[in-house]
N, C-alpha and C positions, 0 to 999 in steps of 0.2 A: 485302383479302388473305383467301383462304379459310382457314377454321379447321381445325385438326387435332384430332381427338378423342383424348383422353388419359384413361386410367383411373387414378384415384388412390384409394388405400385410406387412410381416416382413421378414427380411433377414434370410436365413436358419440357420445360426449359432446362431441367437437369439432364434429361435424356438427350436433348440436343447438344448440351455441353459435352457429355460423354462421347457422343457420335463424332464430334469435332476432333476429339483426341484419340479415339480408339475405334478401329473397325469392328472388333469383337467385343460387344457389350458384356457378354458373359465373363470373359477373361478379365475385363476391367472391374466388374463387380466382385468377382472372386478375389482378385488382388486386393481390392479395397477392404473386403470383409476379413481376409487373412490378416492384414495389417492392423485392423481394429481389434480383432480377437487377441493378437499378440500384445497390443498396447494395453488392453484391459487386463490380461494375465500379469503383465509387468506391474501395473498399478496395484492389482490385488496383492502381489508379492511385496511391493513396497509398503502397503498398508499393514500386511501381516508382520513384516519385519519391524515396522515402527511400533506396532501395538500387538505383540505376541499374546497368544492365549495363555492364561495363568498356568495351565498344566504344562505347556511347552516351556515356559520360563523356569518352572520348578525343575523340570527334567534337565534342562540345560545347566541350571545352577548346580544340580547334584553331580553332573559330569560322569564321564565314562570310568574314570579312576575309581570313584566311589562305588559304581555298579560292579566293577571287577572285584572289589573286596567284600561285596555283600554276601550274606549267607546263601542266596540263591544263585550265585555266580557259577558254582559247579554244575548245577542243574541246567543253567542256560548256556554252558560252554559250547554246546553244539550249534548254537545260533550263529556263531562266528567261525568261519572256516577260512583262515588266511590263504590257503592254497587255492581257494575258489575265486580269487579276485581276477578281474578282467579290466583291461584298459578300455575306457569308453570316451566318446566325444559327442558333443551336441551338434546335430544336423538340423538346420532350419527346416521346418515342415515335417520332420520325421521324429524328432526328439533325440533321446540318448541312444546311440548305437555303438557297437563294439568297434574299436580302432583296428584298422588293417595293419598288419605288421610288415 
């Protein structure tokens, strides 16, 4: 993936601290930003799970079993294809990817 150039202004003492620990400032900043983005995603997920949207709670309470017996289930049957399932796994930095067999 091509990189995007970003200008960031930091206090000189922080830049000196980075330079003492890492020769490649860009890599240091990239790693720090990735960790922070991941931390914030996790925090957002925790908040969402702790306080789900009303519509989500209602849907979860209704459950898949009720949906399967609903009048629209026959019309929606093509939405689920059991033969189309794939094994997937989470890869840090890439997201969900298909498992190798």
